[in-house]
Backbone atoms as SQL, in Angstrom:
CREATE TABLE atoms (id INTEGER PRIMARY KEY, chain TEXT, resi INTEGER, resn TEXT, atom TEXT, x REAL, y REAL, z REAL);
INSERT INTO atoms VALUES
  (1, 'A', 1, 'UNK', 'N', -123.189, -79.452, -51.916),
  (2, 'A', 1, 'UNK', 'CA', -122.260, -78.017, -52.119),
  (3, 'A', 1, 'UNK', 'C', -122.624, -77.734, -53.758),
  (4, 'A', 2, 'UNK', 'N', -123.090, -76.203, -54.044),
  (5, 'A', 2, 'UNK', 'CA', -123.439, -76.091, -55.244),
  (6, 'A', 2, 'UNK', 'C', -122.345, -75.283, -56.042),
  (7, 'A', 3, 'UNK', 'N', -122.398, -75.272, -57.368),
  (8, 'A', 3, 'UNK', 'CA', -121.434, -74.630, -58.122),
  (9, 'A', 3, 'UNK', 'C', -121.658, -73.361, -58.624),
  (10, 'A', 4, 'UNK', 'N', -120.412, -73.081, -58.848),
  (11, 'A', 4, 'UNK', 'CA', -120.521, -71.255, -59.291),
  (12, 'A', 4, 'UNK', 'C', -119.578, -70.983, -60.087),
  (13, 'A', 5, 'UNK', 'N', -119.870, -70.846, -61.350),
  (14, 'A', 5, 'UNK', 'CA', -118.656, -70.464, -62.448),
  (15, 'A', 5, 'UNK', 'C', -118.431, -68.779, -62.124),
  (16, 'A', 6, 'UNK', 'N', -117.165, -68.683, -62.106),
  (17, 'A', 6, 'UNK', 'CA', -116.683, -67.230, -62.215),
  (18, 'A', 6, 'UNK', 'C', -115.308, -66.941, -63.432),
  (19, 'A', 7, 'UNK', 'N', -115.479, -65.441, -63.972),
  (20, 'A', 7, 'UNK', 'CA', -114.391, -65.339, -64.936),
  (21, 'A', 7, 'UNK', 'C', -113.366, -64.573, -64.343),
  (22, 'A', 8, 'UNK', 'N', -112.110, -65.059, -64.310),
  (23, 'A', 8, 'UNK', 'CA', -111.204, -64.078, -63.616),
  (24, 'A', 8, 'UNK', 'C', -110.134, -63.551, -64.732),
  (25, 'A', 9, 'UNK', 'N', -109.283, -62.650, -64.503),
  (26, 'A', 9, 'UNK', 'CA', -108.514, -62.172, -65.603),
  (27, 'A', 9, 'UNK', 'C', -107.331, -62.838, -65.592),
  (28, 'A', 10, 'UNK', 'N', -106.514, -63.123, -66.672),
  (29, 'A', 10, 'UNK', 'CA', -105.562, -64.228, -66.748),
  (30, 'A', 10, 'UNK', 'C', -104.427, -63.805, -65.289),
  (31, 'A', 11, 'UNK', 'N', -104.340, -62.760, -65.115),
  (32, 'A', 11, 'UNK', 'CA', -103.349, -62.198, -64.163),
  (33, 'A', 11, 'UNK', 'C', -103.476, -62.666, -62.893),
  (34, 'A', 12, 'UNK', 'N', -105.092, -62.736, -62.649),
  (35, 'A', 12, 'UNK', 'CA', -105.411, -63.212, -61.191),
  (36, 'A', 12, 'UNK', 'C', -105.400, -64.648, -61.087),
  (37, 'A', 13, 'UNK', 'N', -105.670, -65.514, -62.349),
  (38, 'A', 13, 'UNK', 'CA', -105.468, -66.790, -62.417),
  (39, 'A', 13, 'UNK', 'C', -104.061, -67.381, -62.111),
  (40, 'A', 14, 'UNK', 'N', -103.098, -66.393, -62.828),
  (41, 'A', 14, 'UNK', 'CA', -101.699, -66.933, -62.575),
  (42, 'A', 14, 'UNK', 'C', -101.319, -66.516, -61.144),
  (43, 'A', 15, 'UNK', 'N', -101.642, -65.731, -60.570),
  (44, 'A', 15, 'UNK', 'CA', -101.592, -65.634, -58.808),
  (45, 'A', 15, 'UNK', 'C', -102.069, -66.457, -58.129),
  (46, 'A', 16, 'UNK', 'N', -103.261, -67.031, -58.651),
  (47, 'A', 16, 'UNK', 'CA', -103.899, -68.208, -58.096),
  (48, 'A', 16, 'UNK', 'C', -103.150, -69.758, -58.330),
  (49, 'A', 17, 'UNK', 'N', -102.434, -69.510, -59.304),
  (50, 'A', 17, 'UNK', 'CA', -102.285, -70.851, -59.721),
  (51, 'A', 17, 'UNK', 'C', -100.571, -71.095, -58.943),
  (52, 'A', 18, 'UNK', 'N', -99.721, -69.317, -58.567),
  (53, 'A', 18, 'UNK', 'CA', -98.520, -69.663, -58.077),
  (54, 'A', 18, 'UNK', 'C', -98.641, -70.101, -56.638),
  (55, 'A', 19, 'UNK', 'N', -100.174, -69.536, -55.868),
  (56, 'A', 19, 'UNK', 'CA', -100.576, -70.145, -54.589),
  (57, 'A', 19, 'UNK', 'C', -100.279, -71.614, -54.662),
  (58, 'A', 20, 'UNK', 'N', -100.899, -72.097, -55.615),
  (59, 'A', 20, 'UNK', 'CA', -100.974, -73.735, -55.489),
  (60, 'A', 20, 'UNK', 'C', -99.837, -74.255, -55.643),
  (61, 'A', 21, 'UNK', 'N', -98.933, -73.697, -56.553),
  (62, 'A', 21, 'UNK', 'CA', -97.702, -74.402, -56.795),
  (63, 'A', 21, 'UNK', 'C', -96.947, -74.134, -55.642),
  (64, 'A', 22, 'UNK', 'N', -97.021, -73.100, -54.916),
  (65, 'A', 22, 'UNK', 'CA', -96.240, -72.862, -53.664),
  (66, 'A', 22, 'UNK', 'C', -96.857, -73.981, -52.386),
  (67, 'A', 23, 'UNK', 'N', -97.877, -74.495, -52.568),
  (68, 'A', 23, 'UNK', 'CA', -98.421, -75.176, -51.672),
  (69, 'A', 23, 'UNK', 'C', -99.427, -74.673, -50.600),
  (70, 'A', 24, 'UNK', 'N', -99.809, -73.414, -50.954),
  (71, 'A', 24, 'UNK', 'CA', -100.787, -72.435, -49.944),
  (72, 'A', 24, 'UNK', 'C', -101.954, -73.234, -50.352),
  (73, 'A', 25, 'UNK', 'N', -102.559, -73.826, -51.043),
  (74, 'A', 25, 'UNK', 'CA', -103.836, -74.203, -51.558),
  (75, 'A', 25, 'UNK', 'C', -103.430, -75.696, -52.279),
  (76, 'A', 26, 'UNK', 'N', -104.486, -76.628, -52.241),
  (77, 'A', 26, 'UNK', 'CA', -104.287, -77.747, -53.038),
  (78, 'A', 26, 'UNK', 'C', -104.626, -77.591, -54.405),
  (79, 'A', 27, 'UNK', 'N', -105.463, -76.545, -54.684),
  (80, 'A', 27, 'UNK', 'CA', -106.046, -76.510, -56.130),
  (81, 'A', 27, 'UNK', 'C', -106.399, -75.059, -56.327),
  (82, 'A', 28, 'UNK', 'N', -107.192, -74.724, -57.205),
  (83, 'A', 28, 'UNK', 'CA', -107.701, -73.509, -57.666),
  (84, 'A', 28, 'UNK', 'C', -109.020, -73.065, -57.137),
  (85, 'A', 29, 'UNK', 'N', -109.696, -74.486, -56.696),
  (86, 'A', 29, 'UNK', 'CA', -110.914, -74.614, -56.019),
  (87, 'A', 29, 'UNK', 'C', -110.921, -73.702, -54.568),
  (88, 'A', 30, 'UNK', 'N', -110.034, -74.484, -54.169),
  (89, 'A', 30, 'UNK', 'CA', -109.809, -74.421, -52.390),
  (90, 'A', 30, 'UNK', 'C', -109.384, -72.811, -52.318),
  (91, 'A', 31, 'UNK', 'N', -108.249, -72.546, -53.141),
  (92, 'A', 31, 'UNK', 'CA', -107.847, -70.834, -53.070),
  (93, 'A', 31, 'UNK', 'C', -109.487, -70.002, -53.471),
  (94, 'A', 32, 'UNK', 'N', -110.052, -70.146, -54.170),
  (95, 'A', 32, 'UNK', 'CA', -111.241, -69.515, -54.423),
  (96, 'A', 32, 'UNK', 'C', -112.096, -69.522, -53.505),
  (97, 'A', 33, 'UNK', 'N', -112.404, -70.578, -52.962),
  (98, 'A', 33, 'UNK', 'CA', -113.450, -70.907, -51.823),
  (99, 'A', 33, 'UNK', 'C', -112.929, -70.104, -50.784),
  (100, 'A', 34, 'UNK', 'N', -111.588, -70.440, -50.326),
  (101, 'A', 34, 'UNK', 'CA', -111.046, -69.544, -49.378),
  (102, 'A', 34, 'UNK', 'C', -111.024, -67.988, -49.277),
  (103, 'A', 35, 'UNK', 'N', -110.936, -67.372, -50.514),
  (104, 'A', 35, 'UNK', 'CA', -111.128, -66.029, -50.670),
  (105, 'A', 35, 'UNK', 'C', -112.408, -65.600, -50.544),
  (106, 'A', 36, 'UNK', 'N', -113.322, -66.381, -50.953),
  (107, 'A', 36, 'UNK', 'CA', -114.980, -66.100, -50.756),
  (108, 'A', 36, 'UNK', 'C', -115.183, -66.001, -49.288),
  (109, 'A', 37, 'UNK', 'N', -114.819, -67.300, -48.725),
  (110, 'A', 37, 'UNK', 'CA', -114.931, -67.191, -47.071),
  (111, 'A', 37, 'UNK', 'C', -114.372, -65.897, -46.202),
  (112, 'A', 38, 'UNK', 'N', -113.164, -65.444, -46.888),
  (113, 'A', 38, 'UNK', 'CA', -112.541, -64.358, -46.290),
  (114, 'A', 38, 'UNK', 'C', -113.230, -63.393, -46.444),
  (115, 'A', 39, 'UNK', 'N', -113.908, -62.819, -47.686),
  (116, 'A', 39, 'UNK', 'CA', -114.534, -61.699, -48.100),
  (117, 'A', 39, 'UNK', 'C', -115.712, -61.607, -47.497),
  (118, 'A', 40, 'UNK', 'N', -116.555, -62.889, -47.278),
  (119, 'A', 40, 'UNK', 'CA', -117.750, -63.074, -46.567),
  (120, 'A', 40, 'UNK', 'C', -117.444, -62.721, -44.945),
  (121, 'A', 41, 'UNK', 'N', -116.448, -63.362, -44.380),
  (122, 'A', 41, 'UNK', 'CA', -116.171, -62.813, -42.952),
  (123, 'A', 41, 'UNK', 'C', -115.805, -61.478, -42.849),
  (124, 'A', 42, 'UNK', 'N', -114.965, -60.977, -43.840),
  (125, 'A', 42, 'UNK', 'CA', -114.337, -59.477, -43.473),
  (126, 'A', 42, 'UNK', 'C', -115.665, -58.469, -43.659),
  (127, 'A', 43, 'UNK', 'N', -116.701, -58.636, -44.285),
  (128, 'A', 43, 'UNK', 'CA', -118.066, -58.014, -44.721),
  (129, 'A', 43, 'UNK', 'C', -118.571, -58.210, -43.382),
  (130, 'A', 44, 'UNK', 'N', -118.793, -59.488, -42.791),
  (131, 'A', 44, 'UNK', 'CA', -119.677, -59.439, -41.567),
  (132, 'A', 44, 'UNK', 'C', -118.643, -58.661, -40.397),
  (133, 'A', 45, 'UNK', 'N', -117.941, -58.772, -40.468),
  (134, 'A', 45, 'UNK', 'CA', -117.041, -57.826, -39.448),
  (135, 'A', 45, 'UNK', 'C', -116.783, -56.392, -39.395),
  (136, 'A', 46, 'UNK', 'N', -117.003, -55.993, -40.801),
  (137, 'A', 46, 'UNK', 'CA', -116.997, -54.679, -41.176),
  (138, 'A', 46, 'UNK', 'C', -118.472, -54.202, -40.558),
  (139, 'A', 47, 'UNK', 'N', -119.425, -54.852, -40.926),
  (140, 'A', 47, 'UNK', 'CA', -120.898, -54.749, -40.635),
  (141, 'A', 47, 'UNK', 'C', -121.056, -54.373, -39.192),
  (142, 'A', 48, 'UNK', 'N', -120.327, -55.321, -38.337),
  (143, 'A', 48, 'UNK', 'CA', -120.644, -55.229, -37.157),
  (144, 'A', 48, 'UNK', 'C', -119.860, -54.018, -36.323),
  (145, 'A', 49, 'UNK', 'N', -118.550, -53.779, -36.963),
  (146, 'A', 49, 'UNK', 'CA', -117.899, -52.656, -36.190),
  (147, 'A', 49, 'UNK', 'C', -118.911, -51.596, -36.870),
  (148, 'A', 50, 'UNK', 'N', -119.275, -50.973, -37.882),
  (149, 'A', 50, 'UNK', 'CA', -119.943, -50.118, -38.080),
  (150, 'A', 50, 'UNK', 'C', -121.305, -49.884, -37.179),
  (151, 'A', 51, 'UNK', 'N', -121.842, -51.222, -36.779),
  (152, 'A', 51, 'UNK', 'CA', -122.895, -50.771, -35.956),
  (153, 'A', 51, 'UNK', 'C', -122.557, -50.895, -34.442),
  (154, 'A', 52, 'UNK', 'N', -121.612, -51.214, -34.147),
  (155, 'A', 52, 'UNK', 'CA', -120.825, -50.638, -32.887),
  (156, 'A', 52, 'UNK', 'C', -120.396, -49.301, -32.911),
  (157, 'A', 53, 'UNK', 'N', -120.102, -48.793, -33.586),
  (158, 'A', 53, 'UNK', 'CA', -119.382, -47.535, -33.927),
  (159, 'A', 53, 'UNK', 'C', -120.422, -46.531, -33.928),
  (160, 'A', 54, 'UNK', 'N', -121.362, -46.754, -34.733),
  (161, 'A', 54, 'UNK', 'CA', -123.182, -46.121, -34.600),
  (162, 'A', 54, 'UNK', 'C', -123.555, -45.925, -33.265),
  (163, 'A', 55, 'UNK', 'N', -123.535, -47.012, -32.479),
  (164, 'A', 55, 'UNK', 'CA', -123.961, -47.089, -31.245),
  (165, 'A', 55, 'UNK', 'C', -123.236, -46.239, -30.396),
  (166, 'A', 56, 'UNK', 'N', -121.864, -46.208, -30.247),
  (167, 'A', 56, 'UNK', 'CA', -120.961, -45.592, -29.473),
  (168, 'A', 56, 'UNK', 'C', -121.195, -43.893, -29.781),
  (169, 'A', 57, 'UNK', 'N', -121.168, -43.715, -31.194),
  (170, 'A', 57, 'UNK', 'CA', -121.313, -42.312, -31.443),
  (171, 'A', 57, 'UNK', 'C', -122.746, -41.784, -31.199),
  (172, 'A', 58, 'UNK', 'N', -123.869, -42.497, -30.676),
  (173, 'A', 58, 'UNK', 'CA', -124.791, -41.888, -30.341),
  (174, 'A', 58, 'UNK', 'C', -124.636, -41.443, -28.873),
  (175, 'A', 59, 'UNK', 'N', -124.055, -42.417, -28.183),
  (176, 'A', 59, 'UNK', 'CA', -123.902, -42.528, -26.878),
  (177, 'A', 59, 'UNK', 'C', -122.996, -41.032, -26.646),
  (178, 'A', 60, 'UNK', 'N', -122.027, -40.575, -27.524),
  (179, 'A', 60, 'UNK', 'CA', -120.997, -39.563, -27.055),
  (180, 'A', 60, 'UNK', 'C', -121.617, -38.119, -27.827),
  (181, 'A', 61, 'UNK', 'N', -122.362, -38.287, -28.471),
  (182, 'A', 61, 'UNK', 'CA', -122.783, -37.029, -28.684),
  (183, 'A', 61, 'UNK', 'C', -122.929, -35.797, -27.618),
  (184, 'A', 62, 'UNK', 'N', -122.123, -34.682, -27.660),
  (185, 'A', 62, 'UNK', 'CA', -122.078, -33.683, -27.053),
  (186, 'A', 62, 'UNK', 'C', -121.421, -33.933, -25.704),
  (187, 'A', 63, 'UNK', 'N', -120.882, -34.825, -25.504),
  (188, 'A', 63, 'UNK', 'CA', -120.055, -35.126, -24.443),
  (189, 'A', 63, 'UNK', 'C', -118.572, -34.862, -24.402),
  (190, 'A', 64, 'UNK', 'N', -118.101, -34.249, -23.408),
  (191, 'A', 64, 'UNK', 'CA', -116.300, -34.053, -23.580),
  (192, 'A', 64, 'UNK', 'C', -115.703, -35.342, -23.080),
  (193, 'A', 65, 'UNK', 'N', -114.226, -35.388, -23.345),
  (194, 'A', 65, 'UNK', 'CA', -113.650, -36.367, -22.987),
  (195, 'A', 65, 'UNK', 'C', -113.447, -36.490, -21.484),
  (196, 'A', 66, 'UNK', 'N', -113.451, -35.438, -20.640),
  (197, 'A', 66, 'UNK', 'CA', -113.496, -35.571, -19.165),
  (198, 'A', 66, 'UNK', 'C', -114.745, -36.118, -18.545),
  (199, 'A', 67, 'UNK', 'N', -115.790, -35.771, -19.392),
  (200, 'A', 67, 'UNK', 'CA', -117.220, -36.176, -19.130),
  (201, 'A', 67, 'UNK', 'C', -117.092, -37.779, -19.249),
  (202, 'A', 68, 'UNK', 'N', -116.896, -38.085, -20.520),
  (203, 'A', 68, 'UNK', 'CA', -116.731, -39.271, -20.774),
  (204, 'A', 68, 'UNK', 'C', -115.896, -40.384, -19.690),
  (205, 'A', 69, 'UNK', 'N', -114.834, -39.909, -19.372),
  (206, 'A', 69, 'UNK', 'CA', -113.990, -40.823, -18.491),
  (207, 'A', 69, 'UNK', 'C', -114.685, -40.859, -16.921),
  (208, 'A', 70, 'UNK', 'N', -115.277, -39.650, -16.741),
  (209, 'A', 70, 'UNK', 'CA', -115.928, -39.671, -15.503),
  (210, 'A', 70, 'UNK', 'C', -116.808, -40.762, -15.193),
  (211, 'A', 71, 'UNK', 'N', -117.766, -40.641, -16.501),
  (212, 'A', 71, 'UNK', 'CA', -119.209, -41.754, -16.330),
  (213, 'A', 71, 'UNK', 'C', -118.492, -42.913, -16.594),
  (214, 'A', 72, 'UNK', 'N', -117.514, -43.341, -17.124),
  (215, 'A', 72, 'UNK', 'CA', -116.889, -44.411, -17.448),
  (216, 'A', 72, 'UNK', 'C', -116.600, -45.184, -16.224),
  (217, 'A', 73, 'UNK', 'N', -115.672, -44.067, -15.293),
  (218, 'A', 73, 'UNK', 'CA', -115.330, -44.520, -13.966),
  (219, 'A', 73, 'UNK', 'C', -116.534, -44.834, -12.919),
  (220, 'A', 74, 'UNK', 'N', -117.351, -43.917, -13.080),
  (221, 'A', 74, 'UNK', 'CA', -118.610, -43.928, -12.213),
  (222, 'A', 74, 'UNK', 'C', -119.367, -45.471, -12.467),
  (223, 'A', 75, 'UNK', 'N', -119.301, -45.749, -13.866),
  (224, 'A', 75, 'UNK', 'CA', -120.113, -47.001, -14.040),
  (225, 'A', 75, 'UNK', 'C', -119.284, -48.212, -13.780),
  (226, 'A', 76, 'UNK', 'N', -117.992, -48.223, -13.879),
  (227, 'A', 76, 'UNK', 'CA', -117.301, -49.207, -13.313),
  (228, 'A', 76, 'UNK', 'C', -117.254, -49.538, -11.856),
  (229, 'A', 77, 'UNK', 'N', -117.123, -48.053, -10.785),
  (230, 'A', 77, 'UNK', 'CA', -117.558, -48.373, -9.584),
  (231, 'A', 77, 'UNK', 'C', -118.897, -49.224, -9.153),
  (232, 'A', 78, 'UNK', 'N', -119.967, -48.734, -9.878),
  (233, 'A', 78, 'UNK', 'CA', -120.982, -49.584, -9.584),
  (234, 'A', 78, 'UNK', 'C', -121.171, -50.828, -9.938),
  (235, 'A', 79, 'UNK', 'N', -120.250, -51.385, -10.451),
  (236, 'A', 79, 'UNK', 'CA', -120.344, -52.878, -11.145),
  (237, 'A', 79, 'UNK', 'C', -119.451, -53.676, -9.946);
């Protein structure tokens, strides 16, 4: 495992310490590691959502809601 040095404000450190005191995390390192994992996971999820939204939006161009519903039903019937 690699080491990474970071600087945090005293207010953030206090909040992290409170989480440790409450037993949410065993120590500061675990809290920061979890925060970074969540950041990466959320960023990846957001990226996938953006790609899906772009794909859907490209298929929806110029179609009315009733046309989309009709197309979806026809697709479902084919399956």
